[in-house]
C-alpha positions in Angstrom: -42.7 65.6 71.9 -44.7 62.6 70.9 -43.7 59.2 69.8 -42.1 58.9 66.4 -44.3 57.3 63.9 -41.5 55.0 62.9 -41.2 53.6 66.5 -42.9 50.3 67.3 -43.5 49.4 70.9 -43.4 45.7 71.9 -43.5 43.9 75.2 -40.1 43.5 76.7 -38.4 45.5 74.0 -37.0 48.9 74.8 -38.4 51.7 72.7 -36.2 54.2 71.1 -37.2 57.7 70.5 -35.9 60.2 68.1 -32.4 61.7 68.8 -33.8 64.9 70.1 -36.0 63.2 72.7 -34.5 62.2 76.1 -34.0 58.6 76.7 -36.9 56.7 78.2 -36.5 54.1 80.8 -37.6 50.6 79.9 -39.9 48.7 82.1 -41.0 45.1 82.2 -44.7 44.6 82.7 -48.0 44.8 81.1 -48.2 47.1 78.1 -49.9 50.4 78.5 -53.5 50.5 77.5 -52.9 53.0 74.8 -50.5 52.9 71.9 -50.1 50.7 68.8 -49.3 47.0 69.5 -48.8 44.0 67.3 -51.7 41.6 67.1 -51.2 38.0 67.8 -50.4 35.7 64.8 -53.4 34.4 62.9 -54.7 31.0 63.7 -55.4 30.0 60.1 -53.9 30.6 56.7 -53.9 34.2 55.4 -56.8 35.1 53.3 -56.0 38.8 52.7 -55.6 39.5 49.0 -57.7 36.6 47.9 -61.2 36.6 46.6 -63.3 33.5 46.3 -66.5 33.0 44.3 -69.6 31.2 45.4 -68.5 28.2 43.4 -65.4 27.6 45.5 -64.4 24.0 45.8 -61.2 22.9 47.5 -61.2 19.6 45.7 -60.7 21.2 42.3 -57.3 22.3 40.9 -55.8 25.6 42.1 -57.9 25.5 45.2 -61.1 25.7 43.3 -60.2 29.0 41.6 -59.5 29.7 38.0 -55.7 30.3 37.8 -54.5 33.6 36.6 -52.1 33.3 33.7 -48.5 33.7 35.0 -47.7 36.0 32.1 -50.2 38.7 33.3 -50.3 38.7 37.1 -52.5 41.2 38.9 -51.6 42.7 42.2 -53.4 44.2 45.1 -52.1 45.7 48.4 -52.7 43.5 51.4 -54.8 44.7 54.3 -52.4 46.5 56.8 -52.0 44.8 60.1 -52.2 46.9 63.3 -48.9 48.0 64.6 -47.1 47.5 61.2 -46.5 50.0 58.5 -46.7 48.4 55.1 -43.9 48.9 52.8 -45.1 50.6 49.6 -42.4 48.9 47.6 -43.6 45.4 48.5 -46.7 44.1 46.7 -48.5 40.8 47.1 -50.0 38.9 44.1 -53.7 38.4 44.3 -55.5 35.5 42.6 -58.8 36.5 41.2 -61.7 34.1 41.0 -62.3 34.6 37.3 -61.8 36.9 34.4 -64.1 39.8 34.1 -64.9 41.7 31.0 -62.1 44.2 31.7 -59.4 41.5 32.0 -56.2 42.4 30.0 -55.9 38.7 29.0 -56.8 38.0 25.4 -57.3 34.7 23.6 -56.6 34.1 19.9 -59.7 34.1 17.8 -60.7 31.1 15.7 -59.3 31.4 12.2 -61.5 30.2 9.4 -60.1 27.5 7.0 -59.1 29.4 3.9 -59.8 26.2 1.8 -63.5 26.4 2.7 -65.3 28.2 0.0 -68.5 29.8 1.3 -71.1 30.7 -1.1 -72.8 33.9 -0.1 -75.9 32.9 -2.0 -76.1 29.5 -0.3 -78.4 30.8 2.5 -78.7 29.5 6.0 -79.9 26.2 7.4 -78.7 22.7 6.6 -79.0 23.2 2.8 -76.8 26.2 2.9 -74.2 24.2 4.8 -74.3 21.5 2.2 -73.9 23.9 -0.6 -70.9 25.6 1.1 -69.2 22.3 1.7 -69.9 21.0 -1.8 -68.0 24.0 -3.1 -64.8 23.0 -1.3 -62.4 21.6 -3.9 -60.9 19.1 -1.4 -64.4 17.8 -0.5 -65.4 17.6 -4.1 -62.3 15.5 -4.9 -63.1 13.1 -2.0 -66.7 12.8 -3.2 -65.7 12.2 -6.8 -63.3 9.4 -5.7 -66.0 7.9 -3.5 -68.5 8.0 -6.3 -66.0 6.4 -8.7 -65.3 3.6 -6.2 -68.9 2.9 -5.7 -69.6 2.8 -9.4 -66.6 0.5 -10.0 -67.9 -1.9 -7.4 -71.5 -1.9 -8.8 -70.3 -2.4 -12.4 -68.0 -5.2 -11.3 -70.8 -7.0 -9.5 -73.3 -6.3 -12.2 -71.8 -5.1 -15.6 -75.3 -4.4 -16.9 -75.6 -1.4 -14.6 -72.8 0.5 -16.3 -75.1 2.1 -19.0 -77.5 3.3 -16.4 -74.9 4.8 -14.1 -73.0 6.6 -16.8 -76.0 7.8 -18.7 -76.7 11.5 -18.6 -74.6 14.6 -18.7 -74.6 17.2 -21.5 -73.6 14.8 -24.3 -76.6 13.3 -26.2 -75.8 10.9 -29.1 -78.2 9.0 -31.3 -77.0 5.9 -33.1 -78.7 5.2 -36.4 -79.6 1.6 -35.5 -81.7 -0.2 -32.9 -79.3 -3.2 -32.7 -77.4 -3.6 -29.5 -74.2 -4.7 -31.2 -73.9 -1.1 -32.6 -75.7 1.0 -29.9 -73.9 -0.8 -27.0 -70.5 -0.5 -28.6 -70.9 3.3 -29.3 -72.4 3.9 -25.8 -69.5 2.2 -24.0 -66.9 4.0 -26.1 -68.4 7.5 -25.6 -68.9 7.0 -21.8 -65.3 5.9 -21.5 -64.1 9.0 -23.2 -66.5 11.6 -21.8 -67.3 10.0 -18.5 -71.1 10.4 -18.9 -73.1 10.4 -22.1 -76.7 9.7 -23.1 -76.5 7.3 -26.1 -79.7 5.9 -27.7 -80.6 4.1 -30.9 -83.0 4.9 -33.7 -83.3 2.6 -36.7 -82.5 4.4 -39.9 -82.6 2.8 -43.4 -79.5 2.9 -45.6 -81.4 2.8 -48.9 -78.6 0.8 -50.5 -77.9 -2.9 -51.0 -77.9 -5.2 -47.9 -74.2 -6.0 -48.6 -72.4 -2.8 -49.7 -69.3 -3.3 -51.8 -66.5 -0.8 -51.7 -65.5 2.2 -49.5 -67.8 4.6 -51.4 -70.9 2.3 -50.8 -70.0 1.9 -47.1 -69.7 5.7 -46.6 -72.9 6.2 -48.6 -74.9 3.7 -46.5 -73.7 5.3 -43.2 -74.5 8.8 -44.4 -77.9 7.8 -45.8 -79.0 6.4 -42.4 -78.3 9.8 -40.9 -80.1 11.7 -43.6 -83.1 9.4 -43.4 -83.7 10.1 -39.7 -83.4 13.8 -40.2 -85.8 13.9 -43.2 -88.4 11.9 -41.3 -88.1 14.2 -38.3 -87.1 11.4 -35.9 -84.1 13.6 -34.9 -83.8 17.3 -35.1 -81.4 19.1 -37.4 -78.7 19.8 -34.8 -78.7 16.4 -33.2 -75.3 14.7 -32.9 -75.5 11.3 -34.6 -73.2 8.3 -35.0 -73.8 5.9 -37.9 -72.3 2.5 -38.5 -72.2 0.6 -41.9 -70.2 -2.6 -42.7 -69.1 -3.3 -46.3 -66.7 -5.5 -48.1 -63.8 -4.3 -50.3 -61.2 -6.0 -52.5 -58.1 -4.3 -51.2 -55.8 -6.5 -53.3 -56.5 -8.8 -56.3 -58.8 -11.6 -55.0 -58.2 -10.4 -51.4 -61.4 -9.3 -49.8 -62.0 -7.8 -46.4 -65.0 -6.8 -44.2 -64.7 -3.3 -42.9 -67.0 -1.1 -40.8 -67.5 2.6 -41.5 -68.3 5.0 -38.7 -69.5 8.6 -39.2 -70.1 11.2 -36.5 -72.1 14.2 -37.6 -72.7 17.2 -35.3 -74.2 20.1 -37.3 -74.4 22.4 -34.2 -70.7 22.3 -33.7 -69.9 22.0 -37.4 -68.1 18.6 -36.9 -68.1 15.7 -39.4 -65.7 12.8 -38.7 -65.2 9.4 -40.5 -63.3 6.4 -39.3 -63.1 2.7 -40.0 -62.8 -0.5 -38.0 -60.1 -3.1 -38.5 -60.3 -5.2 -41.7 -61.3 -8.8 -41.4 -60.1 -11.1 -44.2 -62.7 -13.1 -46.1 -62.3 -16.2 -48.3 -62.7 -15.6 -52.0 -65.2 -18.5 -52.4 -67.6 -16.9 -49.9 -67.5 -13.7 -51.9 -68.2 -15.6 -55.1 -71.2 -17.3 -53.6 -72.7 -14.0 -52.6 -72.1 -12.6 -56.1 -73.7 -15.6 -57.7 -76.8 -15.3 -55.4 -77.4 -11.7 -56.6 -79.5 -11.3 -59.8 -77.7 -9.4 -62.6 -80.7 -7.1 -62.9 -80.8 -6.3 -59.2 -81.8 -2.6 -58.9 -79.2 -1.8 -56.2 -76.4 -3.7 -57.8 -74.5 -0.5 -58.2 -74.1 -0.3 -54.4 -73.5 -4.0 -53.6 -75.0 -7.5 -53.3 -78.4 -8.8 -52.4 -77.0 -11.5 -50.1 -74.7 -10.6 -47.2 -71.4 -12.4 -46.4 -72.8 -13.3 -43.0 -75.7 -15.2 -44.7 -73.2 -17.2 -46.8 -71.1 -18.1 -43.9 -74.1 -19.1 -41.8 -75.1 -21.6 -44.6 -71.6 -23.0 -45.1 -69.8 -22.9 -41.7 -71.4 -24.8 -38.8 -72.1 -23.0 -35.6 -71.6 -19.6 -37.1 -74.2 -16.8 -36.9 -74.8 -14.3 -39.6 -74.9 -11.4 -37.1 -71.5 -12.1 -35.4 -69.3 -14.4 -37.5 -66.3 -12.2 -36.7 -65.8 -13.9 -33.4 -65.5 -17.3 -35.0 -63.0 -16.2 -37.6 -60.8 -13.7 -35.6 -61.5 -14.3 -31.9 -63.0 -10.7 -31.6 -66.7 -10.0 -31.8 -68.1 -7.4 -34.1 -69.1 -5.3 -31.1 -65.5 -5.2 -29.9 -64.4 -4.0 -33.4 -67.0 -1.3 -33.5 -66.1 -0.3 -29.9 -62.5 0.2 -30.8 -63.3 2.5 -33.8 -66.0 4.3 -31.8 -63.6 5.1 -29.0 -61.2 6.6 -31.5 -64.2 8.5 -33.0 -65.2 9.8 -29.5 -61.6 10.9 -28.8 -61.4 12.9 -32.1 -64.8 14.4 -31.4 -63.8 15.5 -27.9 -60.7 17.3 -29.2 -62.7 19.2 -31.8 -65.6 20.3 -29.5 -65.4 23.8 -28.2 -64.4 24.0 -24.5 -67.7 25.4 -23.4 -69.6 22.3 -24.5 -67.4 19.9 -22.6 
């Protein structure tokens, strides 16, 4: 009977056969030329079960190899050594040099930012990128704040730039005058309320006395300026218009005041609004002088006086201009008074406009 496959012969170690075989005498001496023997121990570190790529570099981490994740180890059977029978229950881990296409390891995919709104019609290229980014609400908010900061800095350094920066948009207003005291006040007010507005001036005649007297004359003069521009074709029938007309009125016996009437007319939206500036008190003597300087047969006497209160004040009060005597008597300029009323007018106009036109 032959030697049992589970018997290992070693030098100086007695060999044991199966129970049915007779005992064999042990001998000390050189091993027989035939039969399995254990090979001498290796001179270097074991390399079985390892695979190294061409880019192996011992100076790099993990002995120059890409480490396998500890959660998903891979195993391979080591090369059997002569004279030893490998235990099928013992397996050695093998480090691979890289991950191939069939590796069970998966990595999380990049998730897109849900806040980024991508326009499918934006197209490719750099312009498509800008269009996609511009649609992001967060980016738009940042850009708006940056734009507002830059505009604030520019208008602080040069206040005269404000009308140019805020001009534009969908709102187009015509003021029935070419005087800056009126046009500038209305422009500032509407740009403050709407953000952006195109406000220009066109001189329109009032066709009444230079100094209107009474509320009815003031409203008539403001409305006539609008109608004159429409009749002459200077503005079209649907053009939104703001008209300003100052008048004097006796609110109490011998108590006269200067008041400004503002009318906004937008036929396209069916809006017509009237408002008034604050009342500025006047001395009775100045009113009497203006009345005395107006001929009894003056053709427009029904609407007012031939001479304005500003002209009377300019003649009687030193260092007072007929165009802006309000500043000398109240500390507020006429432009500031018109601006306050125009801002209220713009606020009422904004509330009445349909949402689609905002």
